[in-house]
N, C-alpha and C positions, 0 to 999 in steps of 0.2 A: 344689482349693484350692492345691495345689503349682504348677499351671500358671498360675493367676491371680497368685500371688506372683512367679513367674519373670518373666512378661511385664510386670507392674507395675514390678518392679525394673529390667528391661531398658529400659522406656520412660523411667523417671526418669533412668536413667544417660545415655541418649541426649540428653535435654533438658539435663541438667546440663553435658554435654560441649559441646553446641552453643552454650551461652551462656557457657561458661567462657573464661578468658584463654588456655587451652591450645589452643583451636581454631585451625586455620591462618588463618581469616578474622577472628579476634578483633580485629585492628587496623583493620578496616573498620567504621565506625559504621552503625547502623541500628536500627529498632524491635526490641524483644525478640521479639515474636511472629514477625517475619520470620526471625529466627535459628533459631527452633524448628521451624517447619513451612512447607511450600509450600502448604498448604491455604488460607493467607491469600492467596497469589497467585491461586489458582483462584477464590477468592471475589471479589476485585476485578475479575478478568477477566470474570466473569459479569455484573458491573454495567455494563460497557462504558466505565468511566472509569479504566482502568488508567493511561492517559497523564496524566490530571490528578493522580492519587495519586502516580505516579512523580515528577512535577515537584515536588509538595509535599515529598516526601522529600528531593529534591536541594536545594530551597530551605532545608531545615532542617539537613541533614547535610553538604552540600558536593558536590564532584565525584564522590566515591566513596560509594556506599550499598550496604550489604548487604541484599539483597532476598529472600534465602532462605538455608537452612542452608548451601548450597554455591553461592551465586549472588551476583553483584555487578552493579550498574548504574553505568556510568561516563559522565560527560559532559565529560571532559577531551579537548581537541582532539587531543592526542598519541596518544590511544587509538584514534582513527579508523584511522589508517594501521597501527598496531601490531596491532590486532585484526582489522580488515576488509580490510586491504591485502594486497599480494603478500607471501607468507611469513607471513601472519597465521594466524588460527585457523580450524579447520573448524566447520561448523554444529553446534550443540549439540543437547541432548536435546529442546528446544522443538519441533523439527521432526518428531520421531518419530511423533506422532499423525497426521501428514499422510500416512502411508503405512500400508497394510493389512499387518499382519504375516503374513497368510496368502498374500500375493501377492508375486511378485518384481518386478513393474512399479513403477517410480518415475518421478515427474515431475521436471523440472529443479529445482524448488524444494527438494527434499529430498536431491538427489544431492550427493556429496562427492568431493573429490580428482579422480583421473583420469576417473572416470565423469562427473563434472560438467563437466570440461573438454571431453570428447568431445561431450557433448550440447550444451553451450554453443556449440561450433563450428557446429553445425547452426543453432541459433537466431541466431547472429551473421550468417550468410548471409541469413537471413530478415529481418534488421533492418539490412542494409547500405543505403548511400545509393541504390544501384541498385534494390534491392527496395522501398524506401520510395517511390521515384518510381512504381513499378508500382502501388502501393497507392492512389495519389492519386485515381484515377478512382473507386475504391470509396468512399473517404472523401468525395469531392465529392458523390456521389449521396446519401449519408446526411445530410450537412449540409443539402443542398437540401431533402430530405424533412423534416428537423427544422424548418426555417423554414416550410415549407408547413403543417405541423401546428400550429405556434405561431400562425401568422397567422389561423387559424380561431377563435381564442379572443377573446371580447369582455369576459370577466370574469376573475376571479382564476384563476391556473393554478399548479400546483405545478411550478415550473421544474426542481427537482431530479429529480422523477420523469421528466420528459421528457428531461432530459440523460442519465439512466440508460437510458432506452429507446434513445436514440441510441448510446451507447457499447456497449450490449449487442448491438444489431443489427450495428454495425460490426465488433466483434470476432467475432461469429458469422459474418459474411461472410468475415473473415480466416481463422478457424480451420477452419470446416467448409463454406465456400461458401454461407453464408446459411441461411435457413429459420426464423429466429426471428420477425421482422417485428413487433416490439413497437411501433414507430412507426406502422405501418399499423393495427394492432389497437387501439392506445391502451391496452395492458395486457399482462399476462403470461398468455396463455391456457394455457400449458403448466405453470404453477405452479412454474416453475424458480427464480424469486426466493426463494420461501418455502423451498425446499429448500436453496438456497445460504446464505441468511441464518441459518437454523436450524443448518445444518452448521458455518458459520463460527464462530458463538458457542460451540457445543459443543466444537469443536476448540480454540478459544482457551482454554477452561477446562481441558480435559484436557492441554493443552500444558504446564501447570504441574505436572501429576502424571502424567507419561508412563508410569510403571510400571503405571498402571491400564488402559492401552490393550489389552493382550492379553485381559484379563478382559472388557472392553466388547465386543470382537469375538465373544465366546462367548455373550453375552446376546442372546436373540432380540429383534429389533426395535431394539436399541440403536444400530445403525449403518445403519438403514433409509435415512436421507437420503443418506448417502455412497454407498450402493449404487444408489439411484435416480439420483443424479448420474452415476455411472459408466455406468449403463445408458443414460441419455440421451445421453452423449457417444459411446458405441458406436453408437447409432442414427444420430446426426448424421454420424459418420465413415463408416458404411456408405452413407448417402445421398450423401455427397461422393464416395466411390469410384465409386458407380454413375453419378453425373452426369458424372464426368470433369473434366478441367481446362479451365476457361474463361479463367482468368487465372492468373498466377503469384502466388497468394495465399500466406499463411503456411503453409497445409496443404501446398502444393507443396514448400516447403522442409523442413518437419518430416518429411515422408515421404521426403525425398531423391529426388524424382522426376527430378532432374537426374543422379543417379548419382555424386555426389561422394564418397560414403563407401565404405569397403571393405566395411562391413557395414551394411545398411539397418536403420533402427529398426523394432522390432516394432509390430504393430497396437496392442497395449496401451500401448506407450510413447507413440505418437503421440496416442492418445485422451487419455492422462493429460496430455500437454503441451497438447493442444487445449483441454481443460477448464480447465487452469491459465491459459492465455492469456485466456480469456473472463472468468474470475473476477478475475485480477490486472489485466487490461487495461481492464475496464469499470468496476468500482466505484471504482478509484483515480482514473481520469480524470474520471469524473462527479462524485465528491466534490470534486476540485480545482476543477472548473468551477463547481459549486454554491457553493463557498466564495468563489470569485472574484466571482460575482454578488452574494453577500451583502455582501462587503467594499465593492464599488462602490456599492451602494445605501445602505450605511451611511455612506459618505463622498462626498456629492454633488460636492464640488470635484474629487475624484479622478475620479469618473464623467464629469464634463464634459471633463476633459483626455483621458481615454481615448477618448471619443466624437470629440473634435476630431482626435485622431491618426488614428483609423480613417477619418475623412472626408478627411483630407489625403493619406493613403497610397492609399486606394481612392476615386478620384473617382467621381462618379455615372456609371453606365453601365459602369464597369470591373468585371471579375470579382473577387468577394470570395474566390474559391477559388484565387487565384494564390499559391502558396506561395513563389514567388521574391521576393515583397515582404515576407516575414516579418521579414527583417533590418531593415526600416525601422520596425517596430513596437516601438520602444525602450521607450516608457512602458508599453505593454500588457505587454511582456515583464517589465518591472520589477514591475508589479502581480501578475503570475502568480508571479514569484519570491517576492514578499512573501507571497502566499497560501500557497505551498508551505512557506515558512518557518514561518508561524504555524499552519497546519493541514496538516502533511505527511500524505499519504494512507495511509502506514504509520507510525502515530504512535510505536510503541514498538519494533517490529521483533522478530525472534527472537534467540535466544542464539547465541553462539559458545563453543566449549569449549577451555580451556587444555589442550594436549596432555600426555600422560603423559611423565615424565622429569624431574621436579623443580621445575616451575613456571616462570613467566616474569615479568620486569619489565614493567609496563604503566604508562606515564605516570608513572614514578618510584615506583610502588608494586609490591611483590612480590605476585603472585597465584598461589596454589598450583595444582598440576596438577589437572585434571579439574573446575576451577571453571567454572560457566556465567556468561557475561558478556553483559550488554545494553549496547548503545550506542544509547539512545533518541533519535530525531530531535526529537520534540516538546519534550523537556526541554532538549536541546542547543541548539535553535534559539532558545529563549527565555532563554538565559543571558546576563546582562549582561557576562560575560567576553568574549563573542564578537560580540554584537550590541548596540551602545550608541551613543547613548542610546535610552531607551524601547523595550526589547526586546519589550514586550507590545503595543506600538502598531503599527497598520497604517500603515507609512510607506514607500511604494514609492520615494520619492526617495533613500532610503539606498543604492539600487542604482545610482544615476546620479551623485550628487554626489561631488566629491573629498572624501576624509575629512579633517576638521579635527582638530587636536590633541585627544586625549581621546575621539574617536569610534572606533568599532570595527565593522568588517564583515569577519569572518574567514571567507573562503570555504572553508577547510579544515574548518570546523565546520558547513557547509551540506550536509546529506546526505539530501535528500528522496527520492533514488533509491538510497540506500545508497552503498556505496563498494567498489572493488576488483573482483576477478574474478567475484564473485557479486552485483554490483550489478544494478539493473533493466535487463534486456536491451532492454526496450521504451521506454527513455527518449526516444530521438529520435522515435519514432512518437507518443508521448504529447505531445511538444512541438508536433508538427505538428497534432494534433487540437486541443489547447488554443488555439493561436494562431488556427487557422481558425475554430473555433466562437466564441471570444471576440470576435474582430474582426467576425464576421458578426452576432452578436447586437447589439452596440452600434451597428453601422452600420444595421441593419434596423429596430431597435426603440428606442423610449423605454420604459424600465422603471421601475417604482416598486413599493414594498411595497404589498400589498393593504390596504385600509382595515381597521383592527381587528387586523391581524396583529402579534403581539408579536415583532417582529424581534430585539429584544435578547436573547431567550431561545433563538434558533435554534441557536447554536453548541453548546448543551447537547445537541442532538440528534445530534451527531457522536460516534459511539461507536467505541471502539477494540476491534475483534475481530480483531486483527492488521492487516487492512485497515480503512479507515473505513467504517462503516455509518451511513447517514443514517436516523434513526429518526422523523423528523417532517417535515412539508411545509415547503417554502419558497415561500410564496404571494406571487406578484407579478402585476401588471397590465401587459400589453404593449400598446403602441400603435404601429402601423406609422408609420414616419417618412416 
């Protein structure tokens, strides 16, 4: 009875303190339940609609919202540089579940400080202009294969599924020298998707309650999917080593085959980064391309202009795979930018942590030390403070026209690839993929929604599990032009 009384009193005291005016974050508004517990955050993460709920909170409370007992979400543009930029804050507790506490191996995603800078240097070589040129032959092969497979369909096809096959195969080529062949097989014969999707959702949930991670790793079967994924990556890596270098792919750089580093990365580090590249580089790009297709088919006038531009840049008989012409695709680029604005592939992102030592001023507000901070792209991109008029409307012309008085297009608030030293290292590669696939699809095919497909509900299938997971089909009918 004494123990029950003690813990009850302790719990009540914690709750009272967290909602009291004496709490360091009392000046930041937000729902009472958020102030009390992070179990609320875990619950909305499990729903896949964290980005929608976060935006609703910002619509109600403003640029600063208290989303946890020790957590704040900010969509003030000045916070982007202060939190994410050079001299900003390190990655927060949100990333801790993405590493096994029993292993010393870490992927680039979870590294901080000097360790991140050292690993990022290797990745930067793998994403340099020279390296991207090397990758074009790999990309061209997969785009041509995608077109061949799509041409075989006469009825409705789930275009999002095939775009995912494409990005997965391409990133598999890049990271491990190939071996997945989802485009060839028309599916996931290894069951890898199921493992990744289940793992992504589980990690998205426990990222809100990271103190639970050590316990989970002690429960038999609780981390089975993560271990399966790690084992799959090790097998792919072993196969890549045995097959040797055929091209200077991403693996070539991640393993430092050129001998540029004083100390070569370990096998475990390369496997972790290889798996990261597949997950981060496939789902994000495929969700962006799928959203692009949906926005085009939902806006026929825009679709006609996109098709006309592709026809004018790539004349009949010319190679659609010529990346030197990408700079001429101004309207298609605008449409992709607008897609990334409205449906960023990483809708909420992870947290950054205010360093110890007394707290910091962020966008005019004092944020105490050790506070976790979100800078959520989905909510930021739809703010009328930075994108006006009609921030909820698909309007690619906003990226091309001169801004009139009262209009707003604040590029500092546009962060689909994050910002700063820990931004998306694969941004340039993603742009090459998106422009090549987008221009090829509209040049090769006439597309429309399948009869009976409830297209207006499709965006509800885009779930926030850190990256975007597409939970339902995007059914279209393709006709060869």
